[in-house]
gemmi code that builds the backbone of each chain (N, CA, C; Angstrom):
import gemmi

chains = {
    "A": [
        ("ASN", (0.977, -1.145, 0.203), (0.015, -0.212, 0.081), (0.786, 1.318, 0.015)),
        ("ALA", (1.534, 1.754, -1.271), (2.416, 2.900, -1.215), (2.087, 3.994, -0.967)),
        ("GLY", (0.551, 4.129, -1.544), (0.020, 5.771, -1.457), (0.813, 6.554, -2.553)),
        ("VAL", (1.510, 7.787, -1.839), (1.774, 8.836, -2.866), (3.337, 8.789, -2.733)),
        ("THR", (4.013, 8.445, -4.364), (5.856, 8.083, -3.682), (6.246, 8.717, -4.984)),
        ("GLN", (7.223, 9.918, -3.982), (8.122, 10.891, -5.020), (9.542, 10.426, -4.873)),
        ("THR", (10.128, 10.844, -6.182), (11.238, 10.292, -6.224), (12.100, 11.843, -7.120)),
        ("PRO", (13.340, 12.132, -7.205), (14.308, 11.512, -5.658), (13.584, 12.182, -4.347)),
        ("LYS", (14.383, 12.026, -3.295), (14.006, 12.337, -1.881), (15.065, 13.872, -1.647)),
        ("PHE", (16.108, 13.376, -2.385), (16.809, 14.674, -2.318), (17.528, 15.014, -3.528)),
        ("GLN", (18.077, 16.271, -3.969), (18.739, 16.734, -5.068), (19.206, 17.974, -4.938)),
        ("VAL", (20.483, 18.078, -5.533), (21.315, 19.149, -5.671), (21.331, 19.459, -7.135)),
        ("LEU", (20.939, 20.792, -7.604), (21.390, 21.272, -9.017), (22.033, 22.148, -8.899)),
        ("LYS", (22.220, 22.813, -10.215), (23.377, 24.014, -10.618), (22.552, 24.616, -10.944)),
        ("THR", (22.424, 26.359, -10.910), (21.582, 27.079, -11.513), (21.862, 26.819, -12.931)),
        ("GLY", (20.314, 26.972, -13.329), (19.931, 26.508, -14.983), (20.054, 25.402, -15.081)),
        ("GLN", (20.556, 24.432, -14.589), (19.984, 22.858, -14.947), (18.277, 22.532, -14.990)),
        ("SER", (18.025, 21.975, -15.728), (16.677, 21.142, -15.631), (16.524, 19.888, -14.904)),
        ("MET", (15.327, 19.621, -14.493), (15.392, 18.364, -13.889), (13.694, 17.967, -13.505)),
        ("THR", (13.356, 16.752, -13.817), (11.693, 16.465, -13.437), (11.708, 15.645, -11.851)),
        ("LEU", (11.123, 15.881, -11.026), (10.530, 15.444, -9.829), (9.344, 14.442, -9.909)),
        ("GLN", (9.346, 13.503, -9.579), (8.338, 12.191, -10.049), (7.554, 12.154, -8.994)),
        ("CYS", (6.392, 11.912, -9.337), (5.067, 11.934, -8.048), (4.275, 10.419, -8.852)),
        ("ALA", (4.071, 9.672, -8.291), (2.867, 8.847, -8.755), (2.012, 8.084, -7.590)),
        ("GLN", (0.793, 8.163, -7.966), (-0.077, 7.368, -6.579), (-0.646, 6.258, -7.068)),
        ("ASP", (-1.025, 5.476, -6.296), (-1.780, 4.214, -6.701), (-2.982, 4.015, -6.081)),
        ("MET", (-3.843, 5.090, -5.504), (-4.884, 4.952, -5.060), (-6.237, 5.237, -5.879)),
        ("ASN", (-5.702, 5.752, -7.248), (-6.793, 5.825, -8.265), (-7.365, 7.380, -7.911)),
        ("HIS", (-6.896, 8.167, -7.458), (-7.303, 9.165, -7.367), (-7.233, 10.399, -8.703)),
        ("GLU", (-8.552, 10.826, -8.435), (-8.569, 11.731, -9.607), (-7.529, 13.232, -9.513)),
        ("TYR", (-7.591, 13.751, -8.328), (-6.762, 15.020, -8.059), (-5.636, 14.792, -7.675)),
        ("MET", (-4.284, 15.397, -8.237), (-3.183, 15.376, -7.876), (-2.597, 16.850, -8.022)),
        ("SER", (-1.588, 17.425, -7.121), (-0.951, 18.606, -6.821), (-0.027, 18.595, -6.464)),
        ("TRP", (1.187, 19.904, -6.605), (2.177, 20.323, -6.163), (2.463, 21.044, -5.153)),
        ("TYR", (2.812, 20.675, -4.268), (3.225, 22.379, -3.400), (4.754, 22.428, -2.901)),
        ("ARG", (5.221, 23.355, -2.602), (6.329, 23.530, -1.870), (6.126, 24.162, -0.808)),
        ("GLN", (7.159, 23.862, 0.256), (7.076, 24.535, 1.612), (8.624, 25.093, 2.156)),
        ("ASP", (8.381, 26.105, 2.347), (9.520, 27.214, 2.543), (9.225, 27.542, 4.023)),
        ("PRO", (10.495, 28.001, 4.740), (10.320, 28.400, 6.207), (9.256, 29.552, 6.296)),
        ("GLY", (8.607, 29.173, 7.130), (7.773, 30.378, 7.811), (6.436, 30.651, 6.820)),
        ("MET", (6.137, 29.933, 5.416), (5.198, 30.193, 4.414), (4.311, 29.015, 4.574)),
        ("GLY", (4.310, 27.933, 5.333), (3.681, 26.894, 4.800), (3.663, 26.278, 3.789)),
        ("LEU", (2.554, 25.492, 3.322), (2.985, 25.186, 1.853), (1.869, 26.035, 0.955)),
        ("ARG", (2.695, 25.884, -0.235), (2.161, 26.837, -1.518), (2.184, 25.872, -2.601)),
        ("LEU", (0.923, 25.996, -3.151), (0.145, 25.336, -4.530), (0.912, 25.841, -5.582)),
        ("ILE", (1.477, 24.885, -6.390), (2.250, 25.459, -7.514), (1.577, 24.902, -8.671)),
        ("HIS", (1.063, 23.721, -9.039), (0.356, 23.643, -10.187), (-0.570, 22.135, -9.409)),
        ("TYR", (-1.825, 21.852, -10.028), (-2.676, 21.131, -10.071), (-3.347, 20.206, -10.810)),
        ("SER", (-4.144, 19.245, -10.727), (-4.683, 18.598, -11.799), (-5.842, 17.626, -11.412)),
        ("VAL", (-6.743, 17.592, -12.336), (-8.098, 17.110, -11.972), (-8.601, 15.908, -12.741)),
        ("GLY", (-7.677, 15.905, -13.482), (-7.675, 14.356, -14.258), (-6.469, 14.465, -15.043)),
        ("ALA", (-6.251, 13.044, -16.078), (-5.674, 13.435, -17.155), (-5.752, 14.046, -18.167)),
        ("GLY", (-4.453, 14.677, -18.624), (-4.789, 15.493, -19.333), (-5.139, 17.085, -19.266)),
        ("ILE", (-5.534, 16.938, -17.723), (-6.018, 18.544, -17.405), (-4.977, 19.176, -16.599)),
        ("THR", (-4.460, 20.156, -16.389), (-3.527, 20.843, -15.446), (-4.224, 22.261, -15.535)),
        ("ASP", (-3.672, 22.648, -14.327), (-3.892, 24.301, -14.009), (-2.944, 24.681, -13.100)),
        ("GLN", (-2.641, 26.044, -12.917), (-1.606, 26.832, -12.073), (-2.436, 27.100, -10.767)),
        ("GLY", (-1.424, 26.717, -9.900), (-1.888, 27.434, -8.325), (-1.150, 28.607, -7.950)),
        ("GLU", (-0.759, 28.776, -6.933), (-0.379, 30.084, -6.360), (0.581, 30.728, -6.913)),
        ("VAL", (2.264, 29.683, -7.133), (3.496, 30.208, -7.583), (3.586, 29.067, -8.732)),
        ("PRO", (3.008, 28.958, -9.835), (3.479, 28.383, -10.756), (4.735, 28.501, -11.740)),
        ("ASN", (5.348, 29.769, -11.499), (6.395, 30.376, -12.493), (7.314, 29.457, -12.333)),
        ("GLY", (8.536, 28.973, -13.482), (9.255, 28.368, -13.470), (9.371, 26.662, -13.483)),
        ("TYR", (7.625, 26.609, -13.216), (7.613, 24.794, -13.076), (6.578, 24.488, -14.282)),
        ("ASN", (6.903, 23.595, -14.877), (5.853, 22.956, -15.823), (5.191, 21.360, -15.094)),
        ("VAL", (4.098, 21.143, -15.844), (3.290, 19.892, -15.256), (2.685, 19.378, -16.401)),
        ("SER", (2.433, 17.774, -16.732), (1.680, 17.523, -17.542), (1.009, 16.037, -16.596)),
        ("ARG", (0.069, 15.855, -17.298), (-0.678, 14.550, -16.538), (-1.015, 13.542, -17.381)),
        ("SER", (-0.202, 12.750, -18.224), (-0.867, 11.809, -19.014), (-1.683, 10.659, -18.546)),
        ("THR", (-1.324, 10.188, -17.378), (-1.925, 8.932, -16.892), (-2.795, 9.423, -15.276)),
        ("THR", (-3.607, 8.528, -14.986), (-4.079, 8.966, -13.587), (-3.147, 9.062, -12.458)),
        ("GLU", (-1.934, 8.230, -12.916), (-1.165, 7.735, -11.579), (-0.112, 8.730, -11.460)),
        ("ASP", (0.252, 8.991, -12.618), (1.459, 10.204, -12.305), (1.687, 11.646, -12.657)),
        ("PHE", (2.150, 12.446, -11.733), (2.089, 13.809, -12.144), (3.330, 14.561, -11.881)),
        ("PRO", (4.065, 14.195, -12.855), (5.606, 14.944, -12.869), (5.803, 16.456, -12.780)),
        ("LEU", (6.740, 16.761, -12.182), (6.891, 18.485, -11.748), (8.347, 18.510, -12.590)),
        ("ARG", (8.186, 19.365, -13.685), (9.587, 19.692, -14.490), (10.276, 21.450, -13.839)),
        ("LEU", (11.302, 21.347, -13.651), (11.984, 22.640, -13.499), (12.410, 23.156, -14.745)),
        ("LEU", (12.447, 24.036, -15.156), (12.833, 24.193, -16.803), (14.297, 24.789, -16.584)),
        ("SER", (14.490, 25.744, -15.838), (15.818, 26.620, -16.016), (16.154, 26.821, -14.154)),
        ("ALA", (16.832, 25.556, -13.363), (16.575, 26.196, -11.888), (17.276, 27.171, -11.548)),
        ("ALA", (16.397, 27.859, -10.462), (17.404, 28.771, -9.658), (17.396, 28.869, -8.173)),
        ("PRO", (18.170, 29.481, -7.725), (18.357, 29.267, -6.212), (16.882, 29.602, -5.418)),
        ("SER", (16.267, 30.594, -5.995), (14.906, 30.760, -5.235), (13.841, 29.465, -5.227)),
        ("GLN", (14.457, 28.293, -6.075), (13.772, 27.189, -6.222), (14.111, 26.170, -5.096)),
        ("THR", (15.142, 26.532, -4.492), (15.408, 25.414, -3.319), (14.204, 25.770, -2.180)),
        ("SER", (14.035, 24.327, -2.073), (12.911, 24.165, -1.135), (12.517, 22.781, -1.191)),
        ("VAL", (11.177, 22.531, -0.049), (10.935, 21.021, -0.107), (9.723, 21.004, -1.003)),
        ("TYR", (9.379, 20.193, -1.783), (8.602, 19.742, -2.826), (7.629, 18.849, -2.062)),
        ("PHE", (6.189, 18.763, -2.177), (5.193, 17.740, -1.838), (4.237, 17.760, -2.700)),
        ("CYS", (4.138, 16.462, -3.089), (2.977, 15.680, -4.254), (2.011, 15.587, -3.441)),
        ("ALA", (0.543, 15.592, -3.534), (-0.665, 15.290, -3.242), (-1.432, 14.588, -4.275)),
        ("SER", (-2.499, 13.328, -3.621), (-3.402, 13.425, -4.485), (-4.809, 13.125, -3.232)),
        ("SER", (-5.620, 13.422, -4.445), (-7.309, 13.189, -3.334), (-8.243, 12.712, -4.065)),
        ("ARG", (-9.217, 12.288, -3.884), (-10.577, 11.817, -4.438), (-11.234, 13.257, -4.701)),
        ("ALA", (-12.144, 12.705, -5.806), (-12.719, 14.119, -6.120), (-14.119, 13.973, -5.292)),
        ("GLY", (-14.669, 15.609, -5.193), (-15.582, 15.433, -4.661), (-15.326, 16.596, -3.501)),
        ("GLN", (-16.716, 16.734, -2.771), (-16.297, 17.743, -1.590), (-15.976, 16.830, -0.438)),
        ("GLY", (-14.919, 18.091, 0.470), (-14.493, 17.516, 1.669), (-13.714, 16.492, 1.708)),
        ("THR", (-12.889, 16.036, 0.729), (-11.889, 15.020, 0.656), (-10.592, 15.476, 1.263)),
        ("GLU", (-9.723, 14.658, 2.045), (-8.474, 15.105, 2.307), (-7.519, 14.658, 1.487)),
        ("ALA", (-6.355, 15.202, 1.391), (-5.491, 15.095, 0.465), (-4.348, 14.192, 1.189)),
        ("PHE", (-3.730, 13.405, 0.187), (-2.398, 12.423, 0.454), (-1.114, 12.793, 0.255)),
        ("PHE", (-0.280, 13.276, 1.186), (0.926, 13.459, 0.540), (2.289, 12.533, 0.865)),
        ("GLY", (3.029, 12.746, -0.174), (4.285, 12.101, -0.141), (5.096, 12.196, 0.437)),
        ("GLN", (6.437, 11.725, 0.860), (7.624, 12.079, 1.607), (8.186, 13.570, 1.308)),
        ("GLY", (8.114, 13.689, 0.121), (8.709, 15.155, -0.303), (9.980, 14.455, -0.878)),
        ("THR", (10.620, 15.849, -1.547), (11.539, 15.987, -2.197), (13.013, 17.350, -1.735)),
        ("ARG", (13.687, 16.929, -1.153), (14.182, 18.162, -0.679), (15.403, 18.581, -1.998)),
        ("LEU", (15.247, 20.002, -2.591), (15.540, 20.221, -3.628), (16.610, 21.454, -3.347)),
        ("THR", (18.111, 21.621, -3.803), (19.094, 22.658, -3.416), (19.043, 22.841, -4.729)),
        ("VAL", (19.407, 24.471, -5.060), (19.808, 25.113, -6.454), (21.045, 25.647, -5.879)),
        ("VAL", (22.080, 25.459, -6.333), (23.107, 26.512, -5.965), (24.168, 27.219, -7.072)),
    ],
    "B": [
        ("ASP", (-0.833, 37.768, 0.070), (-1.628, 38.009, 0.990), (-1.944, 36.841, 1.453)),
        ("GLN", (-1.744, 36.482, 2.723), (-1.946, 35.226, 3.653), (-3.498, 35.013, 4.075)),
        ("GLN", (-3.927, 34.246, 3.023), (-5.584, 33.682, 3.666), (-5.639, 33.009, 4.589)),
        ("VAL", (-5.164, 31.991, 4.949), (-4.655, 31.307, 6.439), (-3.608, 31.728, 7.055)),
        ("LYS", (-4.163, 31.914, 8.409), (-2.725, 32.333, 9.392), (-2.875, 31.362, 10.676)),
        ("GLN", (-1.828, 31.299, 11.031), (-1.414, 30.493, 12.202), (-0.326, 31.498, 13.102)),
        ("ASN", (-1.139, 32.710, 13.752), (-0.278, 33.481, 14.490), (0.746, 32.687, 15.396)),
        ("SER", (1.122, 31.820, 15.955), (1.520, 31.090, 16.739), (2.846, 30.336, 16.398)),
        ("PRO", (4.044, 30.790, 16.005), (4.954, 29.405, 15.253), (5.280, 28.362, 16.444)),
        ("SER", (5.016, 28.250, 17.570), (5.374, 27.575, 18.113), (4.458, 27.469, 19.741)),
        ("LEU", (4.400, 26.309, 20.356), (3.777, 26.165, 21.549), (4.273, 24.842, 22.261)),
        ("SER", (4.442, 25.042, 23.653), (4.973, 24.265, 24.568), (4.172, 23.770, 25.315)),
        ("VAL", (3.723, 22.310, 25.864), (2.942, 21.785, 26.767), (3.700, 20.704, 27.504)),
        ("GLN", (2.876, 20.644, 28.686), (3.126, 19.342, 29.422), (2.554, 18.107, 29.021)),
        ("GLU", (3.070, 17.038, 29.134), (2.183, 15.598, 28.982), (1.159, 15.462, 29.756)),
        ("GLY", (-0.243, 15.153, 29.255), (-1.067, 15.073, 29.928), (-2.169, 16.173, 29.777)),
        ("ARG", (-1.590, 17.610, 29.816), (-2.351, 18.948, 29.322), (-3.247, 18.873, 28.319)),
        ("ILE", (-3.582, 20.047, 27.621), (-4.007, 20.394, 26.650), (-3.606, 21.385, 25.845)),
        ("SER", (-3.567, 20.939, 24.489), (-2.904, 21.347, 23.534), (-3.984, 22.467, 23.001)),
        ("ILE", (-3.590, 23.717, 22.492), (-4.966, 24.033, 21.769), (-4.110, 25.071, 20.408)),
        ("LEU", (-4.098, 24.589, 19.134), (-3.534, 25.284, 18.553), (-4.495, 26.126, 17.392)),
        ("ASN", (-4.129, 27.226, 17.123), (-5.336, 28.423, 16.835), (-5.008, 28.519, 14.764)),
        ("CYS", (-5.672, 29.025, 14.047), (-6.097, 29.021, 12.784), (-6.995, 30.151, 12.404)),
        ("ASP", (-6.525, 31.403, 11.782), (-7.529, 32.735, 11.013), (-7.540, 32.310, 9.647)),
        ("TYR", (-8.567, 33.055, 9.035), (-8.932, 32.535, 7.755), (-9.570, 34.299, 7.527)),
        ("THR", (-9.258, 34.308, 5.718), (-9.920, 35.744, 5.629), (-10.969, 35.309, 4.203)),
        ("ASN", (-10.476, 34.454, 3.924), (-11.497, 33.936, 2.731), (-12.770, 33.705, 2.933)),
        ("SER", (-13.698, 34.123, 2.762), (-15.407, 34.040, 2.945), (-15.853, 32.643, 2.387)),
        ("MET", (-14.917, 32.622, 0.824), (-15.455, 30.968, 0.268), (-15.200, 29.913, 0.838)),
        ("PHE", (-14.117, 30.193, 2.105), (-13.649, 28.362, 2.350), (-14.978, 28.213, 3.193)),
        ("ASP", (-14.791, 26.388, 2.891), (-16.457, 25.609, 3.438), (-15.687, 24.242, 4.130)),
        ("TYR", (-14.310, 24.192, 3.863), (-14.036, 23.109, 4.193), (-12.519, 23.149, 5.070)),
        ("PHE", (-12.143, 22.834, 6.275), (-10.941, 23.168, 7.224), (-10.415, 21.849, 7.216)),
        ("LEU", (-9.293, 21.570, 7.165), (-8.182, 20.520, 7.444), (-7.241, 20.858, 8.595)),
        ("TRP", (-6.453, 19.761, 9.474), (-5.278, 19.845, 10.181), (-4.630, 18.819, 9.994)),
        ("TYR", (-3.663, 19.288, 9.639), (-2.648, 18.195, 8.952), (-1.469, 18.202, 10.330)),
        ("LYS", (-0.784, 16.888, 10.375), (0.749, 16.861, 11.549), (1.365, 16.295, 10.302)),
        ("LYS", (2.781, 16.949, 10.850), (4.470, 16.907, 10.343), (5.230, 16.474, 11.080)),
        ("TYR", (5.674, 15.275, 10.506), (7.315, 15.203, 11.205), (7.936, 15.665, 10.442)),
        ("PRO", (9.521, 15.646, 10.962), (10.683, 16.160, 10.118), (10.821, 15.168, 9.023)),
        ("ALA", (10.710, 15.547, 7.926), (11.618, 14.535, 6.660), (10.473, 13.900, 6.266)),
        ("GLU", (9.042, 14.038, 6.477), (8.109, 13.012, 6.126), (6.793, 14.295, 5.543)),
        ("GLY", (6.078, 13.511, 4.953), (4.938, 14.373, 4.391), (3.962, 14.596, 5.445)),
        ("PRO", (3.098, 15.949, 5.063), (2.123, 16.152, 6.116), (1.116, 14.936, 6.009)),
        ("THR", (0.587, 14.527, 6.972), (-0.379, 13.886, 7.169), (-1.868, 14.203, 7.824)),
        ("PHE", (-2.948, 13.417, 7.282), (-4.370, 14.296, 7.827), (-4.464, 13.642, 8.875)),
        ("LEU", (-5.228, 14.508, 9.728), (-5.516, 14.542, 11.712), (-6.876, 14.649, 11.623)),
        ("ILE", (-7.355, 15.833, 10.982), (-8.771, 15.806, 11.237), (-9.630, 17.104, 10.659)),
        ("SER", (-10.653, 16.899, 10.059), (-11.080, 17.964, 9.159), (-12.703, 18.553, 9.914)),
        ("ILE", (-13.228, 19.231, 8.943), (-14.386, 20.092, 9.708), (-15.040, 20.732, 8.706)),
        ("SER", (-16.387, 20.577, 8.245), (-17.330, 21.448, 7.224), (-17.784, 22.550, 7.995)),
        ("SER", (-17.771, 23.940, 7.097), (-18.312, 24.578, 7.726), (-20.081, 24.748, 7.933)),
        ("ILE", (-20.604, 23.591, 7.944), (-22.044, 23.516, 8.433), (-21.959, 22.683, 9.957)),
        ("LYS", (-20.904, 22.444, 10.524), (-20.483, 22.271, 11.672), (-19.579, 23.356, 12.282)),
        ("ASP", (-19.969, 23.028, 13.860), (-18.949, 23.932, 14.687), (-17.985, 23.130, 15.620)),
        ("LYS", (-18.376, 21.804, 15.402), (-17.309, 20.850, 16.183), (-16.892, 19.735, 15.535)),
        ("ASN", (-16.385, 19.156, 15.576), (-15.628, 17.209, 15.109), (-14.638, 17.227, 16.098)),
        ("GLU", (-15.187, 15.664, 16.647), (-14.362, 15.169, 17.300), (-13.620, 13.690, 16.806)),
        ("ASP", (-12.555, 13.380, 17.321), (-11.741, 11.985, 16.755), (-10.818, 11.935, 17.996)),
        ("GLY", (-11.082, 11.089, 18.728), (-10.805, 11.083, 19.710), (-9.882, 11.651, 20.650)),
        ("ARG", (-8.309, 11.913, 20.583), (-8.213, 12.948, 21.778), (-8.128, 14.299, 21.081)),
        ("PHE", (-8.601, 14.263, 19.426), (-8.699, 15.636, 18.918), (-9.936, 16.225, 18.412)),
        ("THR", (-10.041, 17.339, 18.922), (-11.238, 18.107, 18.337), (-11.138, 19.601, 17.701)),
        ("VAL", (-11.895, 19.550, 16.620), (-11.662, 20.772, 16.084), (-12.896, 21.706, 16.147)),
        ("PHE", (-12.857, 23.080, 16.811), (-13.856, 23.870, 16.631), (-13.659, 24.854, 15.476)),
        ("LEU", (-14.899, 25.350, 15.116), (-15.088, 26.319, 14.006), (-15.927, 27.356, 14.569)),
        ("ASN", (-15.563, 28.800, 14.189), (-16.332, 29.774, 14.721), (-16.307, 30.425, 13.024)),
        ("LYS", (-17.462, 30.242, 12.660), (-17.499, 31.052, 11.196), (-17.459, 32.494, 11.653)),
        ("SER", (-18.370, 33.209, 12.118), (-18.359, 34.741, 12.288), (-17.353, 35.003, 12.362)),
        ("ALA", (-16.095, 34.422, 13.365), (-14.783, 35.433, 13.623), (-13.885, 34.800, 12.609)),
        ("LYS", (-14.354, 33.673, 11.689), (-13.385, 33.056, 10.841), (-11.952, 32.404, 11.813)),
        ("HIS", (-12.231, 31.871, 12.543), (-11.599, 30.971, 13.377), (-11.524, 29.910, 13.545)),
        ("LEU", (-10.570, 29.024, 13.647), (-10.580, 27.388, 14.172), (-9.501, 27.350, 15.059)),
        ("SER", (-9.768, 26.158, 15.869), (-8.911, 25.706, 16.555), (-8.963, 23.958, 16.890)),
        ("LEU", (-7.745, 23.420, 17.198), (-7.343, 22.220, 17.491), (-7.271, 22.060, 18.828)),
        ("HIS", (-7.964, 21.138, 19.331), (-7.760, 20.445, 20.871), (-7.229, 19.219, 20.937)),
        ("ILE", (-5.816, 19.130, 21.549), (-5.578, 17.938, 21.700), (-5.496, 17.430, 23.200)),
        ("VAL", (-6.265, 16.724, 23.662), (-6.451, 15.996, 24.942), (-6.762, 14.810, 25.120)),
        ("PRO", (-5.474, 14.054, 26.137), (-4.669, 14.587, 26.894), (-3.216, 14.727, 25.749)),
        ("SER", (-2.509, 15.619, 25.610), (-1.022, 16.098, 24.713), (-0.042, 14.758, 25.377)),
        ("GLN", (0.723, 13.945, 24.337), (1.417, 13.263, 24.515), (2.368, 13.596, 23.968)),
        ("PRO", (3.772, 13.220, 24.482), (5.215, 13.379, 23.729), (5.193, 13.032, 22.197)),
        ("GLY", (4.565, 12.223, 21.646), (4.377, 11.546, 20.333), (4.065, 12.754, 19.178)),
        ("ASP", (2.621, 13.651, 20.056), (2.057, 14.515, 19.291), (3.056, 15.513, 19.046)),
        ("SER", (4.459, 15.639, 19.217), (5.388, 16.798, 18.820), (5.449, 16.787, 17.668)),
        ("ALA", (5.383, 17.912, 16.642), (4.904, 17.997, 15.432), (5.058, 18.924, 15.110)),
        ("VAL", (4.774, 19.599, 13.763), (4.585, 20.848, 13.026), (3.232, 20.390, 12.775)),
        ("TYR", (2.634, 21.392, 12.934), (0.899, 21.087, 12.833), (-0.012, 22.185, 11.983)),
        ("PHE", (-0.371, 21.750, 10.834), (-0.692, 22.915, 9.777), (-2.314, 22.859, 9.646)),
        ("CYS", (-2.563, 23.867, 9.308), (-4.227, 24.339, 9.053), (-4.234, 24.571, 7.770)),
        ("ALA", (-5.550, 23.869, 7.485), (-5.626, 24.091, 5.439), (-6.873, 24.538, 5.443)),
        ("ALA", (-7.522, 24.942, 4.528), (-8.568, 25.214, 4.098), (-8.760, 25.107, 2.221)),
        ("THR", (-10.005, 24.844, 2.079), (-10.794, 24.547, 0.756), (-11.814, 25.185, 0.451)),
        ("SER", (-12.358, 25.621, -0.696), (-13.636, 25.849, -1.159), (-14.545, 24.836, -2.128)),
        ("ASN", (-15.466, 24.359, -1.809), (-16.333, 23.716, -2.457), (-17.087, 24.068, -3.493)),
        ("ALA", (-16.769, 25.251, -3.381), (-17.901, 26.261, -4.515), (-18.373, 25.745, -5.942)),
        ("GLY", (-17.452, 24.878, -6.300), (-17.590, 24.626, -7.829), (-18.583, 23.196, -7.861)),
        ("GLY", (-18.253, 22.854, -6.234), (-18.876, 21.328, -6.370), (-18.502, 20.413, -5.658)),
        ("THR", (-16.673, 20.588, -5.748), (-15.738, 20.058, -5.522), (-14.275, 20.927, -5.194)),
        ("SER", (-13.235, 20.841, -4.386), (-12.208, 21.395, -3.657), (-11.485, 21.590, -5.112)),
        ("TYR", (-11.450, 20.464, -6.080), (-10.304, 20.099, -7.331), (-9.002, 19.974, -6.359)),
        ("GLY", (-8.917, 19.397, -5.114), (-7.915, 19.247, -4.267), (-7.111, 20.073, -4.002)),
        ("LYS", (-7.540, 21.695, -3.834), (-6.566, 22.719, -3.800), (-7.018, 22.988, -1.919)),
        ("LEU", (-5.912, 22.894, -1.919), (-5.506, 23.159, -0.355), (-5.070, 24.690, -0.267)),
        ("THR", (-5.291, 25.933, 0.983), (-4.470, 26.773, 1.094), (-3.924, 26.365, 2.751)),
        ("PHE", (-2.788, 26.620, 2.780), (-2.537, 26.133, 3.864), (-1.814, 27.192, 5.032)),
        ("GLY", (-2.034, 27.565, 6.515), (-1.081, 28.223, 7.544), (0.449, 28.028, 7.371)),
        ("GLN", (0.906, 29.005, 8.312), (2.341, 28.992, 8.146), (3.110, 27.606, 8.840)),
        ("GLY", (1.951, 26.916, 9.881), (2.346, 25.736, 10.589), (2.811, 26.102, 12.177)),
        ("THR", (2.394, 25.655, 13.072), (2.923, 25.766, 14.453), (3.868, 24.547, 15.109)),
        ("ILE", (4.597, 24.452, 15.548), (5.290, 23.551, 16.104), (4.736, 23.389, 17.623)),
        ("LEU", (4.447, 22.052, 17.865), (4.051, 21.723, 18.956), (5.152, 21.079, 19.625)),
        ("THR", (5.333, 21.275, 21.011), (6.575, 20.257, 21.795), (5.837, 19.658, 23.002)),
        ("VAL", (5.539, 18.738, 23.214), (4.622, 17.812, 24.361), (6.115, 17.556, 25.553)),
        ("HIS", (6.381, 17.908, 26.467), (7.452, 17.774, 27.437), (6.697, 16.605, 28.508)),
        ("PRO", (7.607, 15.306, 28.385), (7.284, 14.139, 29.472), (7.157, 14.954, 30.507)),
    ],
}
model = gemmi.Model(1)
for chain_id, residues in chains.items():
    chain = gemmi.Chain(chain_id)
    for i, (resn, *xyz) in enumerate(residues, 1):
        res = gemmi.Residue()
        res.name, res.seqid = resn, gemmi.SeqId(i, " ")
        for name, pos in zip(("N", "CA", "C"), xyz):
            atom = gemmi.Atom()
            atom.name, atom.element = name, gemmi.Element(name[0])
            atom.pos, atom.b_iso = gemmi.Position(*pos), 0.0
            res.add_atom(atom)
        chain.add_residue(res)
    model.add_chain(chain)
structure = gemmi.Structure()
structure.add_model(model)
structure.setup_entities()
């Protein structure tokens, strides 16, 4: 019973490099989302998806791309990493409908130098 | 503009006593509220939630209270245990379109320390 799985757990990038953070869920949830957590700011929504082929921007989308080709996977792409993207990234999934809780992965700690 | 605020960065309580964590929100469209608990190096885990049609929800040692007129909610933990030491996040969402779309707005978090 894996739930939400994120890879890698840790990553160091140089400024300007690109990379993809992977997220997979095995609960057949319709909704998936990416958040970043920064000190003193809680978690902020980057992008979200309500189903395969449908994505939309959250509160802090700049510098990130997403796509959702399957129900299970929701990768987050950093196009050209910047030090301001140093953060802990969490992927979450939830069922469609009102009042459903989100399940989170263990997070990816990203450092951009 | 912080729509969900947890004004206490930290709280320290003695084992066996009550822990009260507070959360304020400004967006009147929020109609479902959740509390998450987070240990270091782990993802947030769901603790308890409340719909805006209720003013209280209980689950074992955890009770959440909602005061809609004050746009305030609180989480009570009774009795507190050392294993409750973690960061607690308040989150809110709107189901105005018939669904939340999985979008949560989080507070900054409160670090709870329960001393033996």
